[in-house]
VOLODREN-345996 format. One record per residue (C-alpha): z, x, y. Coordinates in steps of 0.02 Angstrom, whole numbers, padded with zeros to 5 digits, always signed. Layout:
// VOLODREN-345996
ZXY/...
END
This chain:
// VOLODREN-345996
-10774+00261-01553/-10799+00210-01375/-10782+00028-01327/-10952-00050-01318/-11034+00090-01418/-11189+00051-01515/-11182+00049-01705/-11252-00038-01854/-11142-00172-01928/-11085-00161-02108/-11099-00321-02211/-10945-00431-02193/-10854-00567-02285/-10897-00749-02269/-11055-00848-02289/-11212-00800-02196/-11238-00981-02152/-11086-00979-02041/-11142-00833-01935/-11268-00837-01793/-11448-00808-01842/-11503-00646-01761/-11690-00644-01735/-11686-00469-01661/-11592-00358-01541/-11637-00350-01359/-11644-00165-01311/-11714-00196-01138/-11545-00157-01062/-11387-00069-01120/-11239-00173-01181/-11131-00235-01040/-10960-00166-01000/-10827-00255-01102/-10724-00300-00948/-10553-00358-01010/-10608-00374-01191/-10502-00247-01287/-10591-00154-01425/-10749-00258-01437/-10918-00174-01459/-11034-00304-01383/-11223-00300-01403/-11346-00423-01332/-11429-00524-01470/-11577-00641-01482/-11528-00807-01564/-11650-00906-01669/-11537-01059-01661/-11395-01111-01546/-11220-01053-01588/-11051-01070-01505/-10963-00958-01382/-10792-00906-01447/-10726-00902-01270/-10778-01069-01195/-10836-01154-01359/-11000-01208-01276/-11173-01178-01348/-11260-01011-01326/-11449-01019-01312/-11588-00891-01321/-11552-00719-01245/-11386-00765-01166/-11276-00713-01312/-11174-00556-01344/-11097-00516-01512/-10960-00394-01560/-11030-00290-01701/-10860-00272-01783/-10776-00443-01781/-10929-00554-01742/-10853-00621-01579/-10990-00717-01488/-10991-00741-01301/-11098-00793-01153/-11133-00654-01031/-11038-00753-00900/-10887-00766-01016/-10872-00580-01056/-10753-00548-00913/-10639-00688-00976/-10624-00624-01155/-10441-00587-01192/-10441-00589-01382/-10434-00412-01453/-10557-00353-01583/-10498-00348-01763/-10516-00158-01762/-10374-00133-01636/-10268-00284-01681/-10147-00180-01789/-10102-00072-01639/-10049-00227-01541/-09923-00293-01669/-09749-00297-01594/-09647-00310-01755/-09741-00281-01918/-09708-00423-02041/-09811-00441-02200/-09899-00603-02245/-09860-00712-02394/-10027-00755-02472/-10034-00901-02591/-10167-00933-02722/-10351-00929-02669/-10423-01097-02624/-10558-01189-02528/-10512-01229-02348/-10634-01340-02257/-10668-01314-02073/-10562-01156-02069/-10613-00985-02006/-10567-00809-02059/-10453-00724-01933/-10529-00553-01969/-10717-00579-01969/-10714-00748-01878/-10837-00826-02003/-10812-00995-02083/-10722-01003-02251/-10855-01076-02364/-10798-00990-02523/-10629-00946-02600/-10508-00882-02470/-10323-00847-02445/-10198-00923-02326/-10025-00865-02281/-09889-00982-02344/-09784-00949-02188/-09908-00946-02044/-10082-01010-02003/-10176-00853-02057/-10335-00885-02158/-10442-00742-02224/-10585-00711-02344/-10536-00627-02507/-10621-00464-02454/-10545-00472-02280/-10365-00471-02342/-10346-00280-02330/-10397-00286-02146/-10279-00425-02093/-10138-00376-01976/-09958-00380-02035/-09918-00502-01895/-09835-00644-01989/-09688-00739-01916/-09522-00646-01918/-09412-00775-02004/-09254-00671-02031/-09167-00512-01980/-09184-00368-02100/-09105-00226-02001/-09270-00174-01922/-09298-00220-01739/-09179-00368-01744/-09161-00466-01583/-09092-00633-01525/-09229-00681-01402/-09390-00742-01479/-09560-00741-01398/-09706-00854-01435/-09794-00803-01594/-09976-00836-01553/-10109-00868-01685/-10291-00892-01638/-10401-01036-01693/-10410-01164-01833/-10352-01300-01713/-10411-01479-01715/-10553-01522-01597/-10435-01637-01500/-10307-01501-01462/-10269-01485-01277/-10215-01334-01178/-10039-01343-01108/-10093-01247-00953/-10254-01329-00895/-10241-01489-01000/-10421-01467-01060/-10481-01464-01240/-10446-01295-01319/-10481-01329-01503/-10644-01326-01597/-10703-01361-01773/-10857-01250-01748/-10781-01082-01700/-10617-00986-01703/-10547-01029-01532/-10386-01080-01446/-10209-01013-01468/-10056-01093-01547/-09876-01035-01552/-09821-01043-01733/-09641-01083-01686/-09649-01215-01548/-09829-01274-01575/-09883-01254-01393/-10073-01246-01375/-10176-01149-01247/-10345-01070-01214/-10363-00886-01251/-10383-00860-01064/-10232-00970-01022/-10098-00920-01146/-10063-00756-01058/-09984-00849-00910/-09866-00948-01021/-09687-00880-01006/-09658-00771-01160/-09491-00839-01220/-09505-00973-01354/-09378-01114-01369/-09450-01182-01534/-09515-01342-01453/-09474-01520-01505/-09402-01466-01672/-09282-01338-01596/-09126-01427-01660/-09196-01440-01838/-09259-01261-01855/-09147-01128-01930/-09161-00992-01795/-09230-00829-01866/-09094-00726-01781/-08965-00826-01879/-09036-00775-02049/-09010-00606-02128/-09104-00545-02281/-09124-00364-02332/-09280-00372-02439/-09343-00195-02461/-09387-00212-02645/-09437-00395-02645/-09605-00468-02603/-09624-00609-02478/-09653-00729-02623/-09480-00685-02690/-09396-00694-02520/-09462-00868-02483/-09440-00929-02663/-09623-00972-02685/-09668-01004-02866/-09755-00856-02943/-09846-00973-03062/-09958-01017-02915/-10020-00839-02902/-10195-00824-02974/-10260-00683-02867/-10299-00517-02953/-10173-00379-02933/-10219-00245-02810/-10202-00112-02944/-10331-00192-03057/-10506-00124-03053/-10622-00254-02982/-10805-00256-02947/-10826-00163-02785/-10960-00281-02722/-10853-00383-02605/-10873-00569-02585/-10964-00563-02420/-11071-00412-02458/-11257-00447-02457/-11386-00321-02511/-11521-00310-02379/-11694-00371-02429/-11772-00296-02273/-11892-00160-02332/-11855-00059-02176/-11670-00046-02217/-11565+00026-02355/-11397-00025-02426/-11259+00104-02452/-11092+00097-02541/-10953+00164-02432/-10777+00212-02489/-10643+00247-02360/-10543+00370-02465/-10480+00423-02635/-10383+00263-02662/-10541+00157-02641/-10635+00270-02762/-10496+00252-02890/-10500+00062-02876/-10690+00053-02861/-10672-00048-02702/-10810-00013-02580/-10899-00092-02432/-11086-00112-02416/-11178-00067-02256/-11362-00090-02213/-11443+00045-02109/-11624+00089-02068/-11708+00196-02199/-11724+00331-02068/-11556+00349-01982/-11453+00490-01914/-11291+00524-02003/-11195+00484-01842/-11265+00308-01851/-11217+00290-02032/-11041+00356-02001/-11019+00236-01856/-11080+00089-01961/-10962+00141-02101/-10813+00150-01983/-10852-00021-01913/-10864-00092-02089/-10684-00034-02115/-10628-00093-01942/-10588+00083-01883/-10592+00100-01694/-10617+00286-01677/-10747+00412-01620/-10874+00443-01758/-10880+00628-01711/-10712+00649-01797/-10781+00590-01964/-10913+00638-02091/-10986+00571-02252/-10963+00658-02419/-11035+00625-02589/-10929+00618-02744/-10976+00799-02773/-10904+00841-02601/-11074+00884-02526/-11051+00850-02342/-11187+00785-02227/-11205+00891-02073/-11220+00809-01903/-11404+00850-01889/-11450+00780-02061/-11555+00624-02069/-11531+00498-02210/-11700+00447-02284/-11702+00344-02441/-11870+00258-02426/-12000+00283-02560/-12133+00351-02444/-12244+00495-02499/-12220+00670-02434/-12368+00646-02317/-12284+00503-02224/-12117+00592-02219/-12152+00778-02208/-12013+00902-02245/-11864+00879-02360/-11702+00832-02270/-11584+00841-02421/-11557+00982-02541/-11536+00849-02677/-11569+00664-02701/-11458+00562-02587/-11327+00470-02692/-11294+00283-02681/-11110+00301-02635/-11021+00397-02497/-10843+00430-02444/-10786+00432-02263/-10687+00590-02227/-10593+00642-02071/-10641+00813-02005/-10500+00940-01996/-10406+00948-01831/-10300+01085-01755/-10205+00962-01646/-10189+00776-01622/-10107+00642-01515/-09990+00525-01608/-09883+00378-01553/-09697+00370-01588/-09620+00197-01575/-09438+00190-01520/-09427+00003-01557/-09255+00006-01640/-09181+00105-01496/-09223-00035-01372/-09270+00083-01232/-09391-00033-01144/-09554+00056-01188/-09682+00020-01322/-09717+00197-01382/-09721+00380-01333/-09878+00486-01351/-09852+00662-01419/-09971+00806-01447/-09943+00889-01615/-10017+01044-01695/-10006+01138-01860/-09830+01194-01821/-09761+01021-01780/-09628+00959-01900/-09525+00801-01908/-09382+00894-01824/-09486+00957-01678/-09561+00783-01653/-09388+00703-01646/-09332+00836-01523/-09481+00804-01408/-09459+00616-01415/-09275+00627-01370/-09322+00739-01225/-09443+00610-01157/-09313+00474-01182/-09184+00574-01085/-09071+00589-01237/-09096+00775-01268/-08909+00805-01273/-08888+00701-01429/-08881+00782-01601/-09047+00785-01696/-08958+00742-01859/-08917+00571-01787/-09102+00522-01792/-09241+00512-01919/-09428+00484-01917/-09490+00334-02012/-09667+00312-02074/-09716+00127-02083/-09871+00065-02174/-09913-00106-02104/-10006-00182-02252/-10056-00364-02245/-09957-00402-02403/-09814-00279-02386/-09737-00172-02250/-09682-00007-02328/-09558+00112-02246/-09527+00294-02290/-09410+00421-02209/-09495+00588-02177/-09410+00750-02221/-09352+00855-02073/-09472+00996-02118/-09622+00884-02154/-09780+00951-02070/-09842+00802-01971/-10022+00858-01955/-10031+00888-02142/-09954+00717-02171/-10089+00633-02065/-10222+00727-02163/-10152+00663-02328/-10148+00483-02265/-10329+00491-02206/-10382+00571-02370/-10304+00425-02463/-10379+00293-02348/-10455+00299-02175/-10408+00117-02150/-10228+00153-02202/-10212+00275-02058/-10249+00135-01933/-10109+00034-02012/-09980+00174-02008/-09849+00197-01873/-09707+00317-01843/-09538+00255-01781/-09389+00354-01723/-09228+00272-01781/-09044+00311-01773/-08978+00385-01934/-08847+00252-01963/-08794+00218-02140/-08840+00037-02167/-08740-00075-02284/-08848-00140-02426/-08807-00319-02475/-08925-00424-02580/-08873-00597-02639/-08949-00660-02800/-08922-00836-02867/-08926-00840-03058/-08932-01011-03144/-08957-01076-03319/-08792-01004-03384/-08675-01102-03499/-08566-01220-03395/-08377-01223-03377/-08341-01039-03404/-08231-00920-03307/-08291-00780-03194/-08240-00652-03325/-08340-00743-03459/-08494-00751-03347/-08476-00564-03313/-08473-00528-03499/-08629-00634-03528/-08722-00543-03390/-08666-00375-03462/-08732-00422-03633/-08896-00502-03582/-08940-00416-03418/-08844-00252-03437/-08773-00269-03262/-08681-00124-03181/-08515-00191-03118/-08494-00044-02999/-08649-00103-02903/-08617-00290-02896/-08487-00425-02891/-08481-00612-02922/-08461-00682-02747/-08469-00865-02801/-08451-00953-02967/-08516-01130-02994/-08437-01163-03162/-08486-01347-03179/-08668-01305-03149/-08672-01143-03248/-08724-01033-03102/-08660-00879-03011/-08704-00785-02852/-08715-00596-02871/-08685-00485-02720/-08768-00316-02749/-08759-00153-02656/-08914-00073-02733/-09094-00125-02704/-09162-00060-02868/-09023-00144-02968/-09056-00308-02878/-09241-00298-02917/-09208-00253-03099/-09091-00401-03126/-09209-00519-03035/-09358-00474-03145/-09256-00467-03306/-09171-00634-03279/-09337-00725-03275/-09373-00665-03453/-09199-00695-03524/-09131-00845-03618/-08947-00882-03648/-08904-01012-03779/-09089-01058-03789/-09094-01095-03603/-09201-00999-03480/-09110-00910-03340/-09168-00930-03160/-09151-00802-03021/-09169-00837-02836/-09154-00721-02687/-09031-00801-02565/-09030-00765-02377/-08869-00756-02278/-08852-00883-02138/-08755-00811-01991/-08670-00975-01948/-08572-00902-01803/-08735-00868-01709/-08803-01045-01726/-08832-01132-01558/-08708-01266-01513/-08830-01413-01534/-08917-01342-01687/-08922-01457-01839/-09043-01370-01958/-09135-01473-02086/-09117-01422-02269/-09278-01475-02357/-09295-01502-02544/-09468-01532-02616/-09511-01582-02794/-09690-01517-02815/-09710-01618-02974/-09691-01782-02878/-09834-01869-02793/-09975-01775-02878/-10024-01626-02771/-09940-01694-02614/-09780-01599-02653/-09872-01432-02647/-09953-01476-02481/-09786-01529-02407/-09706-01365-02460/-09838-01271-02361/-09825-01387-02210/-09636-01380-02197/-09631-01191-02219/-09754-01180-02075/-09665-01304-01960/-09487-01244-01996/-09408-01082-02052/-09462-01052-02233/-09283-01006-02275/-09233-01189-02254/-09365-01256-02374/-09323-01255-02560/-09433-01296-02709/-09330-01395-02835/-09420-01327-02987/-09353-01155-02941/-09167-01169-02979/-09136-01349-02923/-09038-01404-02768/-08891-01284-02789/-08971-01128-02710/-09009-01229-02553/-08835-01301-02538/-08759-01129-02567/-08868-01054-02429/-08807-01189-02307/-08627-01189-02370/-08558-01112-02208/-08669-01208-02087/-08553-01323-01988/-08677-01466-01971/-08843-01496-02057/-08953-01633-02125/-09052-01647-02287/-09229-01706-02321/-09275-01743-02503/-09460-01753-02544/-09480-01838-02712/-09453-01998-02809/-09292-02095-02835/-09248-01981-02981/-09264-01828-02870/-09153-01909-02737/-09022-01946-02869/-09031-01766-02930/-08997-01698-02755/-08859-01825-02718/-08777-01783-02883/-08778-01597-02845/-08709-01633-02672/-08566-01735-02745/-08520-01594-02865/-08509-01456-02734/-08466-01549-02574/-08291-01472-02580/-08370-01299-02556/-08471-01351-02402/-08408-01337-02224/-08518-01489-02187/-08457-01592-02335/-08552-01751-02289/-08728-01707-02231/-08844-01854-02199/-08991-01869-02318/-09167-01928-02275/-09305-01967-02400/-09491-01933-02404/-09542-02044-02552/-09662-01960-02675/-09623-02058-02832/-09691-02219-02909/-09561-02351-02866/-09475-02270-02715/-09354-02416-02699/-09222-02319-02604/-09355-02254-02485/-09413-02433-02453/-09236-02494-02414/-09211-02351-02290/-09380-02388-02207/-09463-02226-02264/-09602-02327-02343/-09673-02369-02513/-09737-02191-02537/-09805-02042-02444/-09990-02064-02408/-10032-01908-02309/-09942-01937-02143/-09929-01791-02023/-09779-01686-02083/-09735-01654-01901/-09716-01841-01870/-09608-01852-02027/-09489-01722-01954/-09484-01814-01788/-09437-01974-01882/-09299-01881-01974/-09232-01815-01809/-09228-01990-01736/-09162-02079-01892/-09001-02180-01894/-08851-02130-01999/-08799-02264-02126/-08679-02267-02273/-08724-02306-02453/-08618-02337-02607/-08638-02229-02761/-08577-02283-02932/-08508-02193-03084/-08562-02255-03256/-08453-02206-03404/-08544-02215-03572/-08418-02224-03714/-08511-02244-03878/-08411-02295-04031/-08543-02238-04155/-08501-02076-04245/-08622-01929-04237/-08633-01775-04347/-08550-01618-04280/-08676-01477-04268/-08550-01345-04323/-08461-01421-04473/-08569-01571-04516/-08422-01693-04502/-08451-01862-04422/-08357-01873-04257/-08358-02000-04114/-08486-01958-03981/-08395-01892-03827/-08403-02002-03672/-08538-01964-03544/-08539-01994-03357/-08695-02028-03253/-08714-02071-03069/-08809-02223-03005/-08886-02249-02834/-09010-02392-02853/-08989-02495-03010/-08944-02495-03194/-09041-02600-03319/-09006-02655-03498/-09131-02738-03614/-09313-02775-03574/-09311-02686-03405/-09251-02524-03485/-09368-02549-03634/-09522-02550-03519/-09458-02396-03428/-09431-02309-03596/-09610-02350-03649/-09676-02277-03487/-09567-02122-03511/-09637-02093-03687/-09816-02115-03625/-09786-01986-03487/-09712-01861-03609/-09866-01875-03722/-09992-01845-03581/-09900-01779-03426/-10060-01718-03343/-10124-01896-03318/-09971-01956-03222/-10016-01883-03053/-10050-02040-02952/-09948-02191-02904/-10090-02310-02951/-10107-02240-03127/-09919-02245-03156/-09909-02429-03109/-10056-02464-03223/-09962-02389-03370/-09811-02499-03327/-09922-02653-03335/-09996-02597-03502/-09824-02569-03578/-09767-02738-03512/-09916-02830-03589/-09878-02751-03758/-09704-02828-03753/-09745-02994-03673/-09715-03092-03833/-09560-02995-03881/-09399-03095-03890/-09227-03014-03872/-09070-03121-03862/-08979-02995-03755/-08840-03116-03711/-08788-03116-03894/-08787-02926-03906/-08676-02885-03756/-08518-02945-03671/-08485-02930-03484/-08324-02918-03385/-08327-02915-03194/-08168-02866-03102/-08068-02899-03263/-08143-03074-03283/-08252-03122-03432/-08423-03183-03377/-08528-03296-03487/-08708-03240-03493/-08856-03359-03492/-09003-03340-03612/-09082-03179-03547/-09179-03028-03609/-09127-02908-03471/-08968-02876-03371/-08982-02776-03209/-08848-02708-03093/-08921-02678-02919/-08848-02578-02775/-08996-02593-02656/-09106-02743-02611/-09261-02668-02693/-09306-02659-02878/-09463-02617-02975/-09566-02550-02829/-09502-02662-02691/-09463-02828-02775/-09314-02930-02712/-09225-02967-02875/-09073-03049-02796/-09173-03159-02680/-09144-03215-02502/-09076-03390-02535/-08903-03426-02466/-08768-03446-02600/-08587-03487-02558/-08528-03408-02720/-08578-03231-02666/-08574-03122-02512/-08735-03063-02431/-08777-02897-02516/-08768-02733-02420/-08788-02554-02479/-08616-02507-02413/-08511-02660-02460/-08431-02582-02615/-08508-02718-02724/-08643-02726-02856/-08751-02879-02889/-08781-02929-03071/-08947-03013-03108/-09031-03073-03268/-09215-03090-03316/-09284-03195-03457/-09428-03082-03507/-09585-02990-03456/-09663-03145-03377/-09508-03174-03271/-09512-02992-03216/-09694-03010-03167/-09655-03164-03065/-09516-03071-02975/-09638-02928-02940/-09760-03052-02866/-09629-03134-02756/-09641-03302-02847/-09465-03305-02917/-09299-03216-02905/-09185-03158-03043/-09043-03261-03114/-08888-03225-03010/-08742-03192-03127/-08603-03101-03035/-08549-02987-02894/-08406-02863-02904/-08341-02685-02895/-08287-02650-03074/-08388-02690-03230/-08361-02670-03416/-08507-02701-03533/-08479-02705-03721/-08632-02665-03827/-08631-02740-04001/-08791-02649-04057/-08905-02509-03992/-08988-02566-03830/-09111-02482-03710/-09026-02429-03548/-09099-02354-03389/-09013-02286-03234/-09123-02256-03081/-09278-02243-03191/-09205-02127-03325/-09207-02223-03492/-09127-02196-03663/-09060-02295-03813/-08872-02321-03796/-08771-02341-03958/-08642-02480-03975/-08486-02455-03870/-08424-02476-03693/-08511-02453-03525/-08395-02449-03374/-08467-02454-03197/-08357-02416-03046/-08373-02351-02868/-08395-02161-02860/-08290-02071-02729/-08337-02076-02545/-08493-02163-02483/-08642-02052-02455/-08721-02033-02283/-08905-02079-02282/-09034-02077-02143/-09126-02239-02107/-09289-02228-02012/-09274-02302-01839/-09376-02452-01788/-09497-02392-01656/-09641-02469-01565/-09807-02393-01619/-09860-02255-01501/-10031-02239-01425/-10148-02113-01509/-10119-01939-01445/-09942-01971-01384/-09869-01878-01533/-09967-01722-01492/-09900-01727-01316/-09722-01727-01382/-09752-01570-01487/-09720-01464-01335/-09598-01586-01255/-09729-01624-01122/-09656-01486-01014/-09751-01392-00884/-09796-01211-00910/-09668-01156-00782/-09532-01236-00889/-09588-01166-01055/-09473-01030-01118/-09321-01081-01016/
END
């Protein structure tokens, strides 16, 4: 199909309202030459209302518009020579390294445009969880496999990274780094953005930006892709990036779906007809077709050309034909006529039978063909080699000819192999061709299966090196405190593992987890899928694919950020943050806590010499991560990483003390990362609480009453006994009854108030039910209903329980002074007054070692986790070394727009890439 050729456009995805209104086609002059516009088939159109130019983003009026009949690119006539964006039909051929996308669940994305058909997303659409790609549901098969390469997988690995450009979906205030003019638009798909460093540029300007990418302002926080290795042949991108499969609501590709695609519109024009077009046997099997509208009297060449364009195939229509399901082929001189006119108005039959409603595109047989062979893995400095093949060409003869052109004809043919790569949008599939495979026959089979699939297929010549297969799988949920041999026996019994194909590389006995190192892809996939459906001792196993961080290749100043996100915190904000951080950083450094907890993340970073941690969640989530860090810090090369907080909970007291705010309210995730990078390192005490109950409990095995074994919990913020813990317990019970309602900070606080009002008249003489010793000294308690031990100067969503008044009896509290403050409250009213800033608590003591004797069951809460504690002893003491936290720096507010300037370090174009 020649560039600029005329054809009729098949119906496309997206809403008609988002496309220009075509009042008619101007045929007074032929379509202009496409100039530098690769692959576009422009035709001059008459506009019934103004639309936007995709090149300069200005209005197009009247007869001044030209539209690509494949990808809907609109342009002024004067802008045609400046068009640099390739058409969607040739975009697959321009991909440097094929990397599949990671599509999340379908959703509604306002002011976003489809990358394939360039129309606005006004209905359900998909977005890639790793890059900025947005597509209609029916455009997914035509999307390029041009996602970010976030790790090395043994295919075309390299240490130098170029800018990874993605077109459009920029804010209207985005500015070009080259010309400093506005390059974004909310009306059309325009402007370019590097998905690693964030540099912005016009489509006509980005080509002069130096190609090497230095990852921009976040370079020290990003885990460089060349420092991550993950061999993922049998795993989907969702598995590789640990994205919850529960989010997936899209239909499986193998399911039969209604072939009428989302954007397909049956023509109501009486002069046109609508045809179903399949692009091969696979589409017929799945009943997935495209609809095209053609004139009722049209030559078959026109219909073939329209069908090819509907499938984004950039090829000459003379090489294709249409066939019915009964294999009756239309000849080139046939004319399709499906109008209902009488024989007088349309003399002479043109079909031997009634024309069917559905057709299949078929490639005509060829005696010879030109194919491209990509020597990408050989690093020979050329993109591809063009070879002429015929019916006698085999894989062996092709390899021989390629080596001849590469000047390596003296090398042994057995040292090389020919690889067929299918660059699907969801998965890149690789297959080694047999030495005697007939290449021309192979191409025929591919086209018979799918014409579109042929445009997404490449052939690579690779060295026949025997690669070492190594897949790391983290398996959690096992019984704790067992030996490696015992874990192996459990896995043999429940997962039927093959010990000759795997080994236990790491054992985390305290946490009940192991890391399996496997040398077989199929065995790794089998264990991964089976573990998710297996329970051991009534506990569900978890399985996580773990990448290998090549710590010796990390740059000298690199301090990657390990991000933990609790998606259950902060309503839906946790989900949005997961997407944002995966996009801004390397997805391999972002971990979802509901998928195996913090341990997989710490194991992945165990050999990194220096890193920081960002925890996105409430105070309970922060305590969870700090507790996991304390348990395995002896296995980490960086045993004391600094921890920052993005508060998503209800109280967020620790986040307040460290200046991260009362709660996340939608700030730009990029600015959050900048704040983490600029934060100050501070120390904070952590405390161990020993719970030694004296009440006997029934043994589950023999039914004999035995003393309850002591328990140990960690405390970061505060520990409360009495009325404070009772209110927290009431809130906890309410949340367990209706968890779906507790998705906003405002609602949660309202429930706290309701629980407090229900207990406002309740009287508990707590001072009679407990005894307190501080640093071995007995302390007499006043008449109180609640006793609270505080480690930070914030309690109950920001209240200052200790108070700011000077007192010679006590030292000024600090979070790293090795001391706890003990405060009492007289009831719910007193707590309300403290919350309102009207009063402080009753100062009782300050010390480093505490023993509390409970004379009866009393509600207890530690960092928001409540329970009823039986009579016995509670001992509180300092826990090990102080933890390193990150405190947000005090900064003067910047002027609007200054943050965007820092995204690219405000460097000139000549400095970019150095």
